[in-house]
C-alpha positions as CSV (number, residue, x, y, z in Angstrom):
1,M,-0.1,-0.2,0.4
2,H,2.9,2.5,0.8
3,E,3.8,2.1,-2.7
4,S,0.2,3.1,-4.1
5,I,0.1,5.6,-2.0
6,D,3.5,7.4,-2.5
7,A,2.9,7.6,-6.0
8,A,-0.9,8.6,-5.3
9,Y,0.8,12.0,-3.6
10,A,3.2,12.5,-6.3
11,R,0.4,12.4,-8.9
12,W,-1.2,15.0,-6.4
13,R,1.6,17.3,-6.1
14,E,2.3,17.1,-10.1
15,G,-1.9,18.1,-10.4
16,D,-2.7,14.8,-12.1
17,I,-6.0,14.9,-10.5
18,D,-7.4,11.9,-12.6
19,G,-4.2,10.1,-12.1
20,F,-4.9,10.1,-8.3
21,L,-8.8,9.6,-8.5
22,A,-8.0,6.2,-10.4
23,L,-6.4,4.9,-7.4
24,F,-10.3,4.8,-6.0
25,P,-13.0,2.7,-6.8
26,D,-16.2,4.6,-8.0
27,D,-17.9,4.1,-4.7
28,A,-15.1,5.9,-2.7
29,A,-16.0,8.9,-0.4
30,F,-14.0,11.4,0.4
31,T,-14.0,13.8,3.8
32,V,-12.8,17.2,4.4
33,P,-14.2,18.7,8.1
34,G,-16.1,22.0,8.7
35,S,-17.8,24.5,6.4
36,T,-15.3,25.7,3.7
37,R,-15.5,26.1,-0.2
38,V,-13.8,22.6,-0.2
39,S,-15.5,20.8,2.9
40,G,-18.0,18.1,3.2
41,T,-18.0,14.1,2.1
42,H,-17.6,14.1,-1.6
43,D,-17.8,11.6,-4.1
44,K,-15.1,11.4,-6.6
45,A,-16.8,13.8,-8.9
46,S,-17.0,16.6,-6.4
47,F,-13.4,15.5,-5.2
48,R,-12.3,16.3,-8.1
49,R,-13.3,20.1,-7.5
50,V,-11.7,20.2,-4.7
51,L,-8.4,18.9,-5.7
52,E,-8.6,21.2,-8.9
53,H,-8.8,24.4,-6.5
54,V,-6.0,22.7,-4.0
55,V,-4.2,22.4,-7.4
56,A,-4.7,25.9,-8.1
57,V,-3.8,27.6,-4.3
58,T,-0.4,25.4,-4.6
59,R,0.8,26.6,-7.9
60,A,-0.3,29.7,-7.2
61,G,3.0,29.4,-4.4
62,R,0.3,29.8,-1.5
63,Y,0.1,26.5,-0.2
64,R,2.3,23.4,0.2
65,S,2.4,20.3,2.3
66,E,5.5,18.3,4.4
67,L,5.3,15.3,5.0
68,V,5.8,14.7,8.7
69,T,5.4,10.6,9.5
70,T,3.1,7.9,8.7
71,Y,1.5,4.6,10.7
72,E,0.2,2.1,8.5
73,A,-2.3,-1.1,9.4
74,P,-4.0,-3.3,7.1
75,E,-7.2,-1.2,7.4
76,G,-5.1,1.7,6.2
77,T,-2.5,4.6,6.1
78,M,-2.5,7.8,8.3
79,L,0.0,10.4,7.0
80,V,0.8,13.6,9.1
81,F,1.7,16.5,7.5
82,D,2.8,20.3,8.1
83,N,0.6,22.7,5.3
84,V,2.1,25.9,5.0
85,V,0.0,28.7,3.2
86,V,0.4,31.9,3.0
87,V,-2.0,34.3,4.7
88,D,-2.1,38.3,4.7
89,G,1.5,37.9,2.6
90,A,3.1,35.6,5.7
91,E,3.5,31.8,5.9
92,R,1.9,30.0,8.2
93,T,1.4,26.2,9.1
94,Y,-1.1,24.2,10.5
95,C,-1.2,20.3,11.1
96,S,-3.6,17.9,9.0
97,V,-3.3,13.8,9.2
98,H,-4.8,11.9,5.8
99,E,-6.5,8.7,6.5
100,W,-7.0,6.1,3.9
101,A,-9.2,3.7,4.2
102,V,-8.6,0.2,2.5
103,R,-10.6,-2.4,1.6
104,D,-9.3,-5.5,-0.3
105,G,-5.9,-4.3,-0.7
106,T,-7.6,-1.4,-2.0
107,P,-8.3,2.5,-0.9
108,C,-11.7,3.1,-0.8
109,G,-12.1,5.9,1.4
110,W,-9.7,9.2,2.2
111,T,-10.6,11.6,5.3
112,L,-8.7,15.0,6.2
113,Y,-8.5,15.5,10.1
114,V,-7.2,19.1,10.9
115,R,-5.6,20.8,14.0
116,E,-5.7,24.4,13.4
117,Y,-9.3,24.3,11.9
118,D,-9.5,28.5,12.2
119,L,-6.4,29.2,10.1
120,F,-7.9,25.7,7.6
121,S,-10.8,27.2,7.5
122,R,-9.9,31.2,6.6
123,V,-7.5,29.8,3.9
124,W,-9.9,27.1,2.3
125,S,-13.1,29.5,2.8
């Protein structure tokens, strides 16, 4: 599973949204907390719009993520990130966890958890 997730994040960073989403079955669920423009429980079609927005913000130089650590188990993988964002011209950081749920060796869901929600909300609203 480790190689698949590494490949997925490489696709995400490259802006290859189709490649990223191809790793998930059609009934996969993607969950982003809160009430921002990217929040909600998404199917693949609506998560595509989330990823398009994240890629655009990344390409504009206002967002980058740095992997801190991972934890793998048969049921899935958790990845901890420091997320660096530009707010009012200054870089600020919030921590997030990406949970990959796995069924029969295949990713079936992705959930985001955020520690500094106020900053997350300000950036992604």
